[in-house]
C-alpha positions in Angstrom: -82.9 16.3 56.6 -84.5 13.7 58.3 -89.0 13.7 57.3 -90.3 12.2 60.8 -92.8 10.4 60.9 -96.3 11.6 62.9 -95.4 9.3 65.7 -91.7 10.7 66.2 -92.6 13.7 66.8 -91.2 13.6 70.5 -87.9 12.8 68.7 -88.0 15.4 66.8 -88.5 18.5 69.0 -85.2 16.8 70.9 -83.1 16.6 67.5 -84.4 19.8 66.9 -83.3 21.4 70.1 -79.4 19.9 70.0 -79.9 21.2 66.6 -80.5 24.7 68.3 -78.2 24.5 71.2 -75.3 23.4 68.7 -76.5 26.9 66.6 -76.3 28.6 69.6 -72.9 27.7 71.2 -71.0 27.8 68.5 -68.3 30.9 68.4 -69.6 31.5 71.9 -67.5 30.3 75.0 -70.1 28.7 77.1 -69.5 25.1 77.3 -72.7 23.1 76.9 -71.0 19.5 76.1 -72.7 18.0 78.5 -76.1 19.3 78.8 -75.8 18.6 74.4 -74.2 14.8 75.8 -78.1 14.9 78.2 -80.2 15.9 75.6 -78.9 13.2 72.7 -78.6 10.3 74.9 -82.4 11.0 75.6 -82.9 11.3 71.7 -81.3 8.3 71.4 -83.2 6.1 74.0 -86.4 7.7 73.2 -86.1 6.5 69.3 -85.1 3.1 70.4 -87.6 2.2 72.8 -90.3 4.2 70.2 -88.9 2.0 68.0 -89.3 -1.6 70.1 -92.8 -0.7 70.3 -93.6 0.1 67.3 -97.3 -0.6 66.0 -98.4 -2.5 62.7 -99.7 0.3 61.1 -96.6 3.0 62.6 -94.9 0.1 60.7 -96.5 0.4 57.6 -95.6 3.8 57.4 -92.1 3.5 58.3 -92.4 0.8 55.4 -92.8 4.1 53.2 -90.5 6.1 54.5 -89.8 8.5 51.2 -86.6 8.6 52.0 -86.5 4.6 52.9 -83.3 2.4 50.8 -85.1 1.6 47.4 -83.1 -0.9 44.8 -81.0 1.7 43.2 -80.3 2.4 46.8 -79.3 -1.2 47.4 -77.3 -1.6 44.4 -74.5 1.2 44.9 -74.1 -0.4 48.4 -74.6 -3.7 47.8 -73.8 -5.3 44.3 -70.9 -4.6 42.3 -70.1 -4.5 38.5 -74.1 -3.6 37.8 -75.3 -4.6 34.3 -79.1 -3.2 33.7 -81.0 -5.5 31.5 -84.3 -3.7 30.0 -87.3 -4.3 27.7 -89.1 -7.7 27.7 -89.1 -8.6 23.9 -92.9 -8.2 23.7 -93.6 -4.4 24.5 -91.4 -2.7 26.0 -89.4 -1.6 29.2 -90.6 -0.8 32.6 -88.6 0.5 34.8 -90.8 0.0 37.7 -89.2 -3.5 37.6 -85.5 -3.1 36.8 -82.2 -5.5 37.1 -79.9 -7.6 36.0 -76.7 -8.9 36.5 -74.6 -7.8 39.1 -72.1 -9.4 41.6 -72.9 -10.3 45.9 -69.0 -10.1 47.5 -67.4 -12.2 43.9 -69.9 -14.0 43.3 -72.5 -13.8 40.2 -75.9 -13.1 40.8 -79.0 -12.2 38.6 -80.5 -9.0 40.9 -84.4 -7.7 40.6 -86.2 -6.2 42.3 -89.0 -2.6 41.9 -87.9 0.4 42.1 -90.0 3.6 43.8 -87.6 6.5 43.4 -87.0 9.2 45.6 -88.6 12.6 43.8 -91.9 13.3 41.4 -89.6 12.7 38.6 -88.2 9.7 39.2 -90.7 8.0 41.0 -92.6 9.2 38.3 -90.7 7.5 35.5 -90.6 4.4 38.0 -94.4 4.2 37.9 -94.0 4.2 41.9 -93.0 0.7 41.6 -96.2 -0.1 40.7 -94.9 -3.4 38.1 -96.9 -3.7 34.6 -97.2 -7.3 32.6 -94.0 -5.6 30.3 -92.3 -6.0 33.5 -92.9 -9.0 35.1 -92.3 -10.2 31.8 -88.9 -8.7 32.3 -88.0 -10.8 34.9 -88.8 -13.7 33.2 -86.5 -13.2 30.5 -84.1 -12.7 33.8 -85.2 -15.5 35.8 -85.1 -17.5 32.8 -81.1 -15.9 31.4 -80.3 -16.9 35.1 -81.0 -20.6 34.9 -79.6 -20.7 31.8 -76.2 -19.4 32.9 -76.3 -21.0 36.4 -76.7 -18.0 38.2 -78.4 -17.7 41.9 -81.2 -15.0 41.7 -81.6 -12.1 44.6 -84.9 -10.4 44.3 -85.3 -6.6 46.0 -89.1 -6.7 46.7 -90.8 -3.1 47.0 -94.1 -2.2 45.7 -97.3 -1.4 46.7 -99.1 -3.7 44.1 -99.1 -4.5 40.6 -100.4 -1.9 38.2 -104.2 -1.7 38.1 -104.7 0.5 35.4 -106.8 -0.3 32.6 -104.1 -0.2 29.9 -102.4 -3.0 31.7 -105.0 -5.4 32.7 -105.4 -4.8 28.2 -101.7 -6.0 28.8 -102.4 -9.5 30.3 -101.7 -7.9 34.1 -102.9 -11.3 35.8 -101.3 -13.5 33.4 -97.6 -11.8 33.4 -98.2 -12.1 37.2 -99.3 -16.0 37.6 -96.3 -16.6 34.8 -93.7 -14.6 36.6 -94.7 -16.3 39.6 -94.5 -19.5 37.7 -91.2 -18.9 36.5 -89.8 -18.4 40.2 -91.2 -21.5 41.6 -89.6 -23.0 38.0 -85.8 -21.3 38.3 -83.2 -25.1 38.3 -80.3 -22.0 40.4 -81.1 -21.0 44.2 -83.4 -18.1 44.8 -83.3 -15.3 47.7 -85.9 -12.6 48.0 -86.2 -9.6 50.5 -88.5 -7.3 51.3 -87.1 -4.7 52.2 -90.5 -2.1 52.3 -93.7 -2.9 51.2 -94.5 -6.1 49.9 -98.2 -5.5 48.6 -100.2 -8.9 46.8 -99.3 -10.2 44.0 -97.2 -8.3 42.8 -95.0 -9.1 44.8 -95.3 -12.6 45.5 -94.3 -12.5 41.6 -90.9 -11.8 42.7 -90.7 -13.4 45.9 -92.1 -17.1 45.6 -88.5 -18.2 46.7 -86.8 -20.8 48.6 -86.3 -18.6 50.8 -87.5 -15.4 52.1 -86.3 -12.2 53.9 -88.1 -9.6 55.4 -86.2 -6.3 56.9 -87.3 -5.5 60.4 -89.6 -2.8 59.4 -91.1 -3.8 56.4 -94.7 -5.4 55.7 -95.8 -7.7 53.5 -99.8 -8.4 52.7 -102.1 -9.3 50.7 -103.7 -6.1 50.6 -102.9 -2.2 51.6 -104.1 -1.9 55.4 -105.8 1.4 53.7 -107.1 -1.3 50.7 -108.9 -4.0 53.8 -110.3 -1.0 55.4 -112.0 0.0 52.8 -113.8 -3.5 51.9 -114.2 -4.2 55.5 -115.7 -1.0 57.4 -115.8 1.6 54.3 -113.6 3.6 55.3 -109.7 4.6 55.0 -109.6 5.6 58.7 -109.6 2.2 59.9 -106.3 1.4 58.3 -104.9 1.0 61.8 -106.9 -1.9 62.6 -106.8 -3.8 60.0 -102.9 -4.0 59.7 -103.0 -4.8 63.7 -105.6 -7.7 62.0 -103.4 -8.3 59.4 -100.8 -9.6 60.4 -98.2 -7.7 58.2 -95.0 -7.5 60.2 -92.4 -9.8 59.9 -92.3 -10.5 63.4 -96.3 -12.0 62.8 -94.9 -13.6 59.6 -91.7 -15.1 61.2 -93.9 -16.7 63.4 -96.5 -18.2 61.0 -93.3 -19.3 58.9 -94.1 -17.1 55.7 -90.5 -15.6 55.7 -87.5 -17.5 57.1 -85.6 -14.6 58.2 -85.8 -10.9 59.4 -82.6 -8.5 58.8 -82.6 -6.2 60.9 -81.8 -2.4 61.3 -80.9 0.2 62.1 -81.9 2.3 64.9 -84.6 4.2 63.7 -85.5 2.8 61.0 -83.2 1.7 57.3 -83.7 5.7 55.9 -81.9 6.7 59.4 -78.3 5.3 58.2 -79.2 3.3 54.9 -75.3 2.3 54.7 -74.7 0.2 57.7 -78.4 -1.6 56.7 -76.7 -1.8 53.5 -73.9 -3.9 55.0 -76.6 -6.2 57.0 -78.5 -7.2 54.2 -75.0 -7.6 51.9 -74.4 -10.2 54.8 -77.4 -11.6 55.4 -78.0 -12.3 51.2 -74.7 -13.9 51.5 -75.3 -16.6 54.3 -78.5 -17.8 52.5 -76.5 -17.4 49.1 -74.0 -19.9 51.2 -76.6 -22.3 51.9 -78.2 -23.3 48.9 -75.6 -22.6 45.6 -74.6 -26.8 44.9 -77.9 -27.8 45.9 -79.7 -30.4 44.0 -82.0 -28.4 41.8 -84.8 -30.6 42.7 -84.4 -29.6 46.7 -84.7 -26.4 46.0 -87.6 -26.5 43.9 -89.1 -28.3 46.7 -88.8 -26.2 48.9 -90.6 -23.3 47.1 -93.3 -25.8 46.2 -94.2 -27.2 50.2 -93.0 -23.5 51.6 -96.9 -21.9 49.9 -98.5 -25.5 50.3 -97.9 -25.3 54.3 -98.2 -22.2 54.8 -101.7 -22.1 57.0 -101.4 -25.2 57.9 -98.8 -25.0 60.9 
């Protein structure tokens, strides 16, 4: 069952009508195939036109869709021989940030990313993808392992932000995020980061300070959520749509601003409508980027990362 967003209600009505017609036609001698074809074509056209004209706020809703593929979904569909590694060797395990050895198209990589979960139990277990200090320190440990073994690092970013709880602050949240960002910048191996859903604040940058940063077509990437920005500027979260427009959070805006390098296309209607196709496209894009980066001089890779951030706002 597809969960429809508010702006998809016209599509939902058409698809409900198609379902009703199919159910009514079962065991009936009346031929309604032409009517079904007409409605299906109309529904597909409406879906395509709707998603071709999404506002930034609507894209934020798509990026947060409850059925949108997350880290574990891409592990199952894109990567092979995934060996999860846990713990930061300081405090404990954080399941909001997962990682381990994996293979992509025969190439060994270190895979790290945020996992939000899909149901109530898994969302609580993964803390809705909001990493704690031990999660970012685990990411640092895995990046250091990757450097030691000469493995490219691939990160899948999908978080509304790092966990803001008191216990996280007590354990050094800001310091852990800063050191994770530093570890990305200092990596002696290629790194490709992909924002697959939400890329929120320092919690995202800590895993996305790479020489190549990609975004899925309907993902978002920003320093604060639209609701948080609206609450600060207008004292009400009801202005979130205005904030999303002003903040330039979409992949299209960020590519124009040269904050990211590439947009990875999604199936019509978003990645949640066809996770298999989305995974296939993502795998090809990451593979192409790694083909270009593997074999490059370490100092050149580090220079590319440094230059990326120094030029933001200049061009």
